[in-house]
N, C-alpha and C positions, 0 to 999 in steps of 0.2 A: 727678308734673310730666309734659306732653307733650315725646315724644321724636320723633325722625324714624321709628322704627321702627313705633309706633302705627298698628295695625290699624285703620283703617277701615270697616265692610262696609256691605252698603247699609243692612240690617236697620239699623246705627248711624244712618247717615244721615236714613233715611225717622224714624225715635224723633227725633232732634234737632228736621228740620223739625219735628215734628208737635209737642213740647214749646214750641218756638219760637211758635210761632204759639198756644199754649196760655196760655203767659207773656205774651204784646204782646196776647192779650181781657182775661183778669185786669188787669194796668196798663191797659188801656181805662178797664174798668171801674170800677177806682179812680178814676182821672181823675176821674170821674164823680160823685164827691164832693169837688169841692175846694171847699165851702163860698161859690161865689159871686165870688167873687176873680177878676180878668184874669191872675192870671199865665201865665206859657208854664212847659213841663216843664223848659227851662233854669234859667228863676229860681229855680223851685221845687228843683230840685237844689243849685243854688248857694248860697242859701239851707239846704239842709240840710247841706252837706257845712260851710257855716261853724258851724251848730251843732255839731256831731260833732265837727269837728277846731278851732274857734279862728277868731281872725282868721289873713290870708293876701293873699299875694297874685295880683292876677291872675293869672299865670302857674304857681299853683300850683295856683290853683284851676279854669284849664284843662287841665293836666296833669292833674287827681285824676279828672279827669269825661273823661278822652283825646277833648279840645275842641280846634280850635284858639283861639290866644290873641284874635284878632279875634270869634269869635264870642261867647266867655264877657264881651268887652268890654261886646257890645252886650246881652247880659244885666245883666251889673252896670251900668251905665248910666241902663236903666231902672228897677231897683230903688234905685237910688241918688236918681232924680228922683221915684221913687215915695216915699223915705223909709224906707226900710228897710234899707239898709247906707248907711255912711258911709266916705269915706278918709282916711287918715290918714298925713302923709309917712311912709316906709321908714326905722327906726332907724338904720342903717348904709348906707345905697343911697338917695341922692338922688334915683337914674333910676326908683324905684318907689313905688308908695303900698301900704298893708296897708288891706285891706281889711272892714269890721268890722259886725258886726248891729248894731240899733237895737234902741231895744225894739218897736218896731213889725212890725219884721223878724220878730223871736221871738214873736211875737205869733201874727202870718200862719201860720208855720210848724208854731208848736203846736197853734193851732185846723186847721190842716189834716190837718195827725197823727193829732190826735183823732178829726177825721172820719174821716177813711179806715182807720185802724183800729176805729173801734166799728162801723165796717160790716163788715169784713172778721170781725172778731169777732160779729158776727150773723149772715152769710151761713156762717159754718165752725159753728157752733152747730148751725144748722138744716141745715144739708145733709151735714156729716160726721159720720160714728160718733168715741168718742173716740181709736178705733184709728187712724183717715185722721187726722185733726184731730191724733194722734202724728206720723205718716208724713210729713204734710206740713210741719211743724216741723222736723223733722230734716232735710226735702229743702231747705229754707232756705239750711242751713249749705253743703249743697252747691254751691245756685246762686251763693252768696256767693264758692266759693272760684273756682265760673266764671268768674263776675265779674271777681275779680281776679287772671284770666292775662291777662300782658301780652303782647303782640302777639310780640315774638323768644320767647315760650312756646308759642304753638302751630304747630307745621309748617304751609305752606303759605298761612300768616295775609298778605296783600298788608301791608308796610308802607310810608306813602309815604314818595319820597324815597329807597327801595334801590333801586327801577328793574328791582322783584319784581313 
């Protein structure tokens, strides 16, 4: 857990910046393996979240991706128009809808993941030693821990609406 007392040295700040740039480059490279569809990254992440967690409300999707509901609404509207998701009435809250994947949405995300995973596996086999592959795989868990941190868990993070 990150606390106020955590010391961020200049070296750690430089390393964090380098890591951010490297992760962004890899993410861009993986996006090149998109399978030729015209989906945005927001649409792909919404589909992916629905695959992992199942049906959800717009608010739940937005909170899970840490975006504003209006931004998620645009992504879901486009996915619904493309036949990849459908909305059904919420069972207990008439003001909300539950968003569910369609078969088309499942097929698109499965194809997308297969292409990206295959490219990454080929790249890892070609460029990394077995030890490096193991290290990179273990580092994935650390990256997931960082991604799961809430704004409140990181000192000095701007949280909208708090006046900080």
